[in-house]
Structure formats: structure tokens, C-alpha cells
C-alpha positions in Angstrom: 0.0 0.0 0.0 2.9 2.4 0.9 5.4 1.3 -1.7 6.9 4.1 -3.9 9.4 3.8 -6.6 12.5 5.2 -5.0 14.5 7.7 -6.9 16.6 10.7 -5.8 14.4 13.8 -5.0 15.3 17.3 -3.9 13.6 18.9 -0.9 10.9 20.6 -2.9 9.9 17.4 -4.6 10.0 15.6 -1.3 7.7 18.2 0.3 5.2 18.0 -2.5 5.2 14.2 -2.5 4.8 14.1 1.3 1.9 16.5 1.2 0.3 14.3 -1.4 0.8 11.0 0.5 0.1 12.2 4.1 -3.6 11.1 4.2 -2.4 7.6 3.2 0.6 7.6 5.5 -1.5 8.7 8.4 -4.9 7.0 7.9 -5.8 7.1 11.6 -5.4 10.8 11.9 -8.1 13.3 10.9 -6.0 15.7 8.9 -7.8 19.1 8.9 -5.2 21.2 7.1 -1.8 20.9 5.4 0.3 24.1 4.9 3.6 24.1 3.0 6.7 26.2 3.8 5.2 28.4 6.5 7.1 31.2 8.1 7.5 31.0 11.9 8.9 34.2 13.4 11.3 36.3 11.4 13.9 33.8 10.5 12.4 30.3 10.8 10.3 28.3 8.5 8.4 25.0 8.7 8.5 22.9 5.6 5.1 21.4 6.4 2.6 22.1 9.1 -0.2 19.5 9.6 -3.2 20.2 11.8 -4.5 16.8 12.9 -7.2 15.5 15.2 -7.7 12.2 16.9 -10.9 12.1 18.9 -10.8 15.2 21.1 -7.1 15.6 20.8 -5.7 18.3 18.4 -2.1 18.4 17.5 0.0 20.6 15.2 2.7 18.6 13.5 5.8 20.7 12.5 7.6 18.7 9.9 11.2 19.3 8.8 11.7 17.8 5.3 15.0 16.7 3.9 16.0 14.9 0.6 18.0 12.4 2.6 17.3 10.6 5.9 20.8 9.6 6.7 22.0 10.0 10.3 24.2 13.0 9.6 21.3 14.9 8.1 19.0 13.8 10.9 21.4 15.1 13.6 21.7 18.5 12.0 17.9 18.7 11.7 17.2 18.1 15.4 18.2 21.6 16.4 15.9 23.2 13.8 13.0 21.2 14.9 13.6 22.1 18.6 13.7 25.7 17.6 10.5 25.5 15.6 8.5 23.8 18.4 9.9 25.8 21.3 8.0 25.4 24.5 4.6 25.1 22.7 3.1 21.8 23.9 0.5 21.9 21.1 3.2 21.4 18.5 5.0 18.1 17.8 8.3 17.9 15.9 8.6 15.5 13.0 11.4 14.6 10.6 10.5 13.5 7.1 12.5 12.2 4.1 12.1 9.8 1.2 13.5 7.1 3.4 14.5 7.1 7.1 16.9 4.2 8.0 17.2 2.3 11.3 20.0 4.3 12.8 18.2 7.6 12.0 15.0 6.2 13.5 16.8 5.4 16.7 18.3 8.9 16.9 14.9 10.5 16.4 12.9 8.4 18.8 15.6 8.9 21.5 15.1 12.7 21.1 11.3 12.3 21.3 10.9 13.4 17.7 8.6 11.7 15.2 9.4 10.6 11.7 7.6 9.9 8.4 9.1 8.6 5.2 7.6 8.0 1.7 7.8 4.2 1.9 5.5 4.1 4.8 7.7 4.1 8.0 6.0 6.3 10.6 6.6 7.1 14.3 4.4 9.6 16.2 4.2 9.7 20.0 2.2 12.4 21.8 -0.4 12.3 24.5 -2.2 9.0 24.3 -1.3 8.6 20.6 1.3 6.2 19.4 1.8 5.4 15.7 4.8 3.0 15.2 4.9 1.4 11.8 7.6 -0.1 9.6 6.9 -0.7 6.0 7.1 -4.1 4.3 9.4 -2.4 1.8 11.9 -1.5 4.5 14.4 -4.3 3.9 14.5 -4.0 0.1 14.9 -0.2 0.4 17.8 -0.5 2.9 19.6 -3.0 0.6 19.1 -0.8 -2.5 20.5 2.3 -0.7 23.4 0.3 0.8 24.7 -1.1 -2.5 27.3 1.7 -2.9 29.1 1.2 0.3 29.0 -2.6 0.1 30.0 -2.7 -3.5 33.1 -4.9 -4.2 35.9 -2.4 -4.0 34.1 -0.4 -1.4 34.3 -3.3 1.1 38.1 -3.1 0.9 37.8 0.2 2.8 35.3 -1.3 5.3 37.7 -4.3 6.0 40.6 -1.9 6.5 38.9 0.4 9.1 37.2 -2.5 10.9 40.5 -4.2 11.3 42.0 -1.1 13.0 38.9 0.6 14.5 41.0 3.0 16.7 43.1 4.3 13.8 42.5 7.8 12.3 42.9 7.5 8.6 43.7 9.8 5.7 42.1 9.4 2.2 45.6 8.8 0.7 46.4 6.1 3.2 43.3 4.2 2.5 43.7 4.6 -1.2 47.2 3.1 -1.0 46.2 0.1 1.3 43.0 -0.7 -0.7 44.6 -0.2 -4.1 41.9 2.3 -5.1 41.9 5.9 -6.4 41.7 8.7 -3.8 38.5 9.8 -5.6 36.9 6.4 -5.2 37.8 6.3 -1.5 36.5 9.8 -1.0 33.1 8.8 -2.5 32.8 5.8 -0.2 33.9 7.7 2.9 31.3 10.4 2.2 28.6 7.7 2.1 29.9 6.1 5.4 29.8 9.5 7.0 26.3 10.1 5.9 25.1 6.9 7.4 26.9 7.7 10.7 29.5 4.9 10.6 32.5 7.3 10.7 33.3 10.9 11.6 35.7 13.4 10.4 38.2 14.8 13.0 39.4 18.4 13.3 42.5 17.4 11.2 40.2 16.0 8.5 41.2 12.4 9.4 38.6 9.7 9.3 37.5 7.8 12.5 35.3 4.8 12.8 32.6 5.6 15.4 30.0 2.7 15.1 32.0 -0.5 14.2 29.4 -2.9 15.6 26.6 -1.5 13.4 28.9 -1.3 10.3 29.9 -5.0 10.7 26.3 -6.2 11.2 24.9 -4.1 8.4 27.6 -5.4 6.0 26.9 -8.9 7.1 23.2 -8.4 6.6 23.7 -7.1 3.1 26.2 -9.8 2.2 26.0 -13.2 0.7 28.9 -15.5 -0.3 27.0 -16.1 -3.5 28.3 -12.7 -4.7 31.3 -14.8 -5.6 30.7 -17.5 -8.2 30.6 -20.9 -6.5 30.5 -24.5 -7.6 29.7 -27.5 -5.4 31.8 -30.7 -5.7 31.9 -34.1 -4.2 35.3 -35.3 -3.0 36.1 -39.0 -2.4 38.2 -38.0 0.7 37.2 -39.7 3.9 36.4 -36.6 5.9 36.5 -32.8 5.7 39.9 -32.7 7.4 41.4 -34.8 4.6 39.8 -32.5 2.0 41.5 -29.5 3.6 44.8 -31.3 3.7 44.5 -32.1 0.0 43.5 -28.5 -0.9 46.6 -27.1 1.0 48.9 -29.5 -0.8 47.6 -29.0 -4.3 47.0 -25.3 -3.8 50.7 -24.8 -2.8 51.8 -27.0 -5.7 49.9 -24.9 -8.2 50.8 -21.7 -6.4 47.1 -20.7 -6.0 45.8 -18.0 -3.8 43.2 -19.6 -1.5 41.7 -19.2 1.9 39.1 -21.2 3.9 35.9 -19.7 5.1 32.5 -20.9 6.5 32.5 -23.5 9.2 35.7 -25.1 7.9 37.5 -21.8 8.3 35.8 -21.3 11.7 37.1 -24.6 12.9 40.7 -23.4 12.4 40.0 -20.4 14.6 38.0 -22.3 17.2 38.8 -26.0 16.9 35.5 -27.1 18.8 33.4 -26.2 15.8 31.8 -29.1 13.9 31.5 -29.0 10.2 30.6 -31.4 7.3 31.7 -29.4 4.2 34.6 -27.2 3.2 34.2 -23.8 1.8 37.2 -22.2 0.2 37.9 -19.1 -1.8 40.3 -19.8 -4.8 41.9 -17.4 -7.2 43.9 -19.0 -10.1 43.7 -22.1 -12.2 40.7 -23.7 -10.6 40.1 -26.2 -13.3 43.6 -27.7 -12.7 42.9 -27.7 -8.9 39.6 -29.6 -9.5 41.4 -32.2 -11.7 44.2 -32.8 -9.2 41.8 -33.1 -6.4 39.6 -35.5 -8.4 36.5 -33.6 -7.6 33.0 -34.3 -9.2 30.6 -31.4 -9.8 27.3 -31.9 -8.0 24.1 -30.0 -7.4 23.4 -31.8 -4.1 25.5 -33.5 -1.4 28.6 -31.4 -2.0 31.3 -31.7 0.6 33.5 -29.0 -0.9 32.4 -25.7 -2.4 34.9 -23.5 -4.3 34.2 -19.8 -4.5 35.8 -17.5 -7.1 36.2 -14.2 -5.3 34.2 -11.3 -6.6 37.1 -9.1 -5.6 40.7 -9.6 -4.4 39.7 -7.8 -1.2 38.4 -11.1 0.0 42.0 -12.1 0.7 43.0 -9.0 2.6 44.4 -9.8 6.1 44.1 -13.6 5.5 46.3 -15.6 7.9 47.9 -19.0 8.1 46.7 -21.3 11.0 48.5 -24.6 11.5 49.6 -24.5 7.9 46.2 -23.6 6.5 45.2 -20.2 4.9 42.0 -18.8 6.4 40.2 -15.6 5.6 40.3 -12.7 8.1 38.0 -12.7 11.1 36.0 -9.9 9.5 35.5 -11.9 6.3 34.7 -15.1 8.3 32.1 -13.2 10.3 30.2 -11.9 7.3 30.4 -15.3 5.5 29.1 -17.2 8.6 26.3 -14.6 9.1 24.2 -16.1 6.4 25.6 -19.6 6.5 22.8 -22.2 6.7 22.1 -24.3 9.8 22.6 -21.7 12.6 25.4 -19.9 10.9 24.5 -16.5 12.3 24.5 -17.9 15.9 27.8 -19.5 15.3 29.2 -16.3 13.9 28.4 -14.5 17.0 29.7 -17.1 19.4 32.9 -17.7 17.5 33.9 -14.2 16.7 32.9 -12.3 19.8 36.2 -13.7 21.2 38.3 -13.3 18.1 37.3 -9.8 16.9 38.3 -8.1 20.1 38.1 -4.6 18.8 34.6 -5.0 17.3 31.8 -5.8 19.8 29.4 -8.2 18.0 27.3 -9.1 21.0 
């Protein structure tokens, strides 16, 4: 009912669309009047003022409208909303944008400010009234808007700052480490800042401020299937023998490889049980398959080979007991969507192994 084709809008377009959709977005309120761009005092202006009634309760909603609902924009709008409302108890401050994400919603509700977005997310709380609704389109919208920062090369930057969360970074440093252009890094950093994951220090350096949310959001928007994968059947007696053979042949062929999934987790925390082996491989995979005597299969695979969508997969990999394993960060996001309680295992395994990032 509340879905809308999402496309970038400026503030005037957002104001017009909001005014048009308000009766649909607020079906339980009797809207008596909607006024746009109303002057309040000599220097202030409300983008939208809505006079609404619920039973005998009347309320004036003062709405600040922005073309983006990112946390940085929300933070800067709170002061303006407070100024507009003042001490008038008949007025209620509301933030509106095409889309208001989870972090922004948390900020607004903690400040006792309502929100409305064009996909149907609404929160209003005053008197005995509580409207708290999340649209069915929420998840897809979040995924669509997160594609930029979780794009292949962009995740190199995320890995780097998550692996050193207390470091203050310069654009040129990140560009060198991530093998990216400074312009590309600058674009991603701006998006991370808008979403409230990082901040800019006085000296213009970049500081990670919300590692837990960044890691979980990345994991939620990730799937190992972004890398092309093929399932095989090996005649080896057990997964441990498969790993041993992969290591031997991989070294012989000078392949770049690293375990992930439950097999990778077992190298970090030996108590983990697993039945199949997941491994990223870059190089002559056909030759590897021949030497391991693997058989392609659509079911019952005991080894799955992934061709990395980006070389960033191998950043910060390590060797454990002679076996190469992806970094703890990569292991976490791969386990997060792993079948059979993978998310639970990710949390249990890595809360002790990613000491800098609290995943609890």
C-alpha cells in the first residue's frame, strides 16, 4: 500500500510528495489542514505544518523535510525542529525524508521526535497517541541504498577500518592500502559518514565511530553467492582430509586460496563441527579440480569452491596450522548467512576473536 518507486528527490519534490501522501501515510489521523513552507517568526520556516485530530485531541505537526534521511542529516535537523517547536506543547516535531533508516529512527525516537518517510515508515508519539509502523518495503529499500558502500571495491575500505577501529585514517592512506583511487575512496567515505558509521576529525582524518553497526549491516547485506561458486563431491574420507589435499595441491599450483565458512571457523575455534569445506580460490581452478579428483554436483557437495568477486576477500588472511584462512572480519560476514545456525555460530565464534569489534 505504501510502496513508492525510490528515486533521488530534492527537498521541494519531497515536500510535494509528502503532502500528497500524508492522508495515506496517516490514515488514523483526521487531517484538517496541510500548509507548506510556513514562516514562523522572522527567520524560521516550517517545511510542512499539519493540523490533525484524533478524537478530542488536536495536534500541530511541524515537519522538517530533507531529501536524505541519513543519520548525519537527521542530527543536523534536530536543532531546527527544537527551535520551531519551542515550548509550545500543542506542537509536535517530525522529521521527514524519502527514506529514514534504522539508525536515523533510533536517533529521532531517543530525542522524542517523530518521523515519516515515503515508503511508509511512521513514528508519532504524543499524549495517548502512538503510531509506530515499519513498511514491508523497509528491507529492500535498505539493501538498495546500501549497494554503494557494500560494493566490491568499497568493502576493501570497510575491511581496513574495521581491522583497525581506533586508527585515524587519511584518504591517501586508505587509497594506497586498498589499491583504489583517492576519488573512489572519497566517494565511499562520504557515504559512510552520511550513514553515521564514521566521523571526520578536526584534522580531517577519518575515525570509525560505530563498528558494531557497520559490521552487522555489512553482514546483513552480504552473501557469499556474490562470488561465483561450484559445489563438488570429494572422495576424501572426511573434511579434514579435503582441507589437507586443498593445501597440498594449492601450494603446488601456487594458487591464492583461503578457507571460510564452518571449515574456516574450525581453524580459529577447533571445537566447531562441520561437514563441508568452503574455500575461496583465485587462479587455475580447473587444474585444482582435476588434481583433487572432484566431481561437480548439485546436491550433497562436501566442498564448495568460490571464485572471489574481488581480491579484497584475501585482505588480512592468515595461516593457521599451515592452512590459509580468511580474516576474522570476512569469516564473520560469511558465517552470518551460513545455513544451519550460521549466524548464531558467527556471534559465538567471533565475539572472542574480533576483540576490537563488539558483535554481541
